[in-house]
N, C-alpha and C positions, 0 to 999 in steps of 0.2 A: 336306791337309795346307798349302796355300796360304792358306786360307781362317784357319786356326790362327795361323800366322805373321803373318798380317794383323794379327790380334787385338793381337799383341804390339807392333805399328807405328804404333797409334793413338797420337797425344799427347794425353793428356788433359790441359786445363787449367784452371785453378781462379783465382777473383778474390779469393782468401784465402791467406795465407801458411802455408805448412806448417810445422807443429812438429817432423817427420821422420818416419820409419819405426819402428814396433817389431814385435817376433817374437810370435806367439800364443802365449799363456799365461803370459808375462812379464807382469813391472810396467812400468809406462811412467810415467815422471816428466816432468810437465809444467812447463816453466820459463817464467816472465816476467820481463824485466827494465824496470824504469822507476826513472829516477835522480830523481825526484820525488816519488814514492809512498810514503806511509807503511803501506799495506794494498793489497793487489790480492786482490777477491773473484771467485772461481769460482760464476757464477750457474746457466748451464745448460750441459748436455750432451746432443747427441744421438747416440744408439747407432746401431752398423751396422744396425739393424733398424729404424729411423725412428723409434722411442719417444725421447721428451724427458723427462729428469730434471732438476726444481728442485735445485738445491744450495745455493746462498746459504751458502758456507762460504769463510772466510778462507784462502788460501794460505799455506804456511809460509816464513816470514823466513829465508832462506839467508843473510843479511849482504851488503852491497856491492850494496844495493837487487833484488836478486833473490830470487824468489818460486817455489817449489815445489808441485806437487800431484800424489802417486802415485795413478794407475789400476791396480787389481789384478783378476787372472784376467782379461784380455783375449782377445777374440775377433776372427778376421779382418774387415776393413771398417774403415770411415772414421768415426771421432769428430770431430764439430763442437762448440766449444766459446764459451760467450761469458762475459763479466766485466765486472767495472767495477775502477775504484780511485779514488784521490782526487790521481792525477797522471798524466802523459803525457797520452793522448787519452781519459783517464777511461771509455771503454768499449772492449773489443775483443772480434773476432770471430777465431776460428782454427780450426785442426783439426790432428787427426794420423792417420795409418793405421796398421794392424795387417796384416800378410802372415803367411804360414807360415813363412817364413824368416828374416824381418826385413828384407827386402830386396824393391825395386822393380824391376821390369824397365824398362831404357830402351833406347832406339832403337838406340843403340850395340851394347849386350849382346844385343839380340834378333839382330842381323845375324849374330853369331857364330854363332847355332845355326841360320842358314840352308844353311849348306854340309852340316850333317848329314843335314838332311830332303831335301836336294837329290841328296846322294851315296845315300842309304837309295832315292830315286826311281828314281834312275839304275842301282842293283844290281837293284832289281827288274822294269824294264824288259828288262835285259839277261839278267835269270832267266826272264823271260817268253818272251823271243826263243830263248833256249837250249831252252827246253822245246818249240816250236814246229819247231826243227830237228833234234831227235831222232826217231828214228823210233817208233811207237806200237805196231807190231805187228812178228813175224817176216819176213823178205825171202821174197817167194813169185814165181814165174813167171808168165807171160803167163796160165795156166789159174787160178792162185789156189793153188796148192799151195806150200806151205813148203818153201823149197831152203836157209834160212839161218836159224840162230837169232841174233836180233840183241840182244846183250847191252846196248846201251846203251839199251835201250827201259828197263832197271831204273832208268837215272840220272833220267827223268821223274819218277818218284815221288818220289825224292830231291828234287828240283828244285822241287818243288809244297812240300813239307816246307818248304824253305829260303824259298819265297815266305810260307807262313806264320809263320814266325819272323820275317821283316821286318814283318809287320803285328804282332805280338806288340811289338817293338822300339819302332813308332811308338806304340804305345799306352802303353808304358812311359815313353820320353822324355816324351810330351806330360802325360802325369799328373805326372810331378817338376816337368817346368816349369812347370806350372799353379800347383801346389802352393807353389812356391819363389816366383815372382813376381806371381801373379796375387791381387790384394786379396779378392777373392771366390772361395769353393770351388766354385761351381756347376759350371764347365766342368772343374775339376779332378777333383771326384768323377764327374762323366760321364765321363772318359777312364779316371778309377779302376775305375769300374763294367765299362767296355769290356775293361780289363786284365785283370781277375778272371774275367769270362767266358772271354777266350781261354786263359787259364791253364787254367780248368776245362774246356776243349775239347780242350785237348793232347793229354793224356794218353789219351781215345779217339783220338785223330787218329793218335798213335803207334800204338795196338794195331792199328786197322785200317791203317795203312802196312806194319805189319810183316804182316800175315796177306795183304795186297795181294800182297804181294814174295814171299813164301812160296809164295801161288799159283799167281805167274808160274813160279817154278822148279818146282813141281810140273808143270805143263802142257808146261815145256820138255822135261824128263825124259821125261815119256809120249808127246813127239814124238820125241825121242831112240830110245824104244824100238819107234815103230812105222817109223822109218827101217830100224831093224835087222832089220825082218819084211819090208822091202823096200815100206813103205807110205809116202805123203806125203800127211799131210792138209792141210786149208786153215785159216786163221786163225779162231779162234774165241772 
C-alpha cells in the first residue's frame, strides 16, 4: 500500500507547457492564441502509443487571434503536439493528457487518501491481534480433556472473513483511484484484475466459511452428547 501511495506522490515535471487534461473517450479541443498570426498550422501529433502522425492542417480560426483543433475518440495517455504559424514564436511544441476521469492526481489530493489506507492497515492489524487473542479450541484440563465449550472460537472464522473483506476493499479503492487519476491504465488494470479475482473467490470462501462453522457446531453437539454419557473427549 505504501508503494502504491508513493506512486501518487511523485511529482512529474515537463519542459513543455501543458494544454490541460481531457477525459477518455471525449473530444479534446486544443487551443492556441497568437496576437499577430494569420494562421496556425498543426504539424505533428505523437499519440500515447508513441506513434507520430503528420497532420499539416490549419487550425480553425475562432476570432480574436485564437485557433482551435478538435481531437476525437481520445484514449488515456499523453499527446505531444508541434505546429507552426506566421506570428508569435513561429513554431511551438506542447502537449495535453487524457485520463480515465479527466483529472490528474496532485500531491495534495493524494495525501487525502493516505488516512484511508492507514485506517484499513490499522484495522487489519487489530483484527489479526483479535484473532490471535481468541481461543482456537475448546477449554481443556491438564490431561487434555474438554471441560468447556469455547464459543468465542466461532468468532475467529468471522474475523478471518473480515480480513478478506479488507483485502477486497484495498483492491477496490486502489483500482478506482488508479483509473481516476493515473494517465496510464496498466496499474489500474492490474488492481482491477486482482479485484475480479478476489470477487470470484469470495463466494467459495463464504461457502467454505459456513461449512466450517456448521462443522464446529456439529462437533460441539457431539461433545455435549458425550458429556451426557459421562465421557470427556479431547480436542480433535
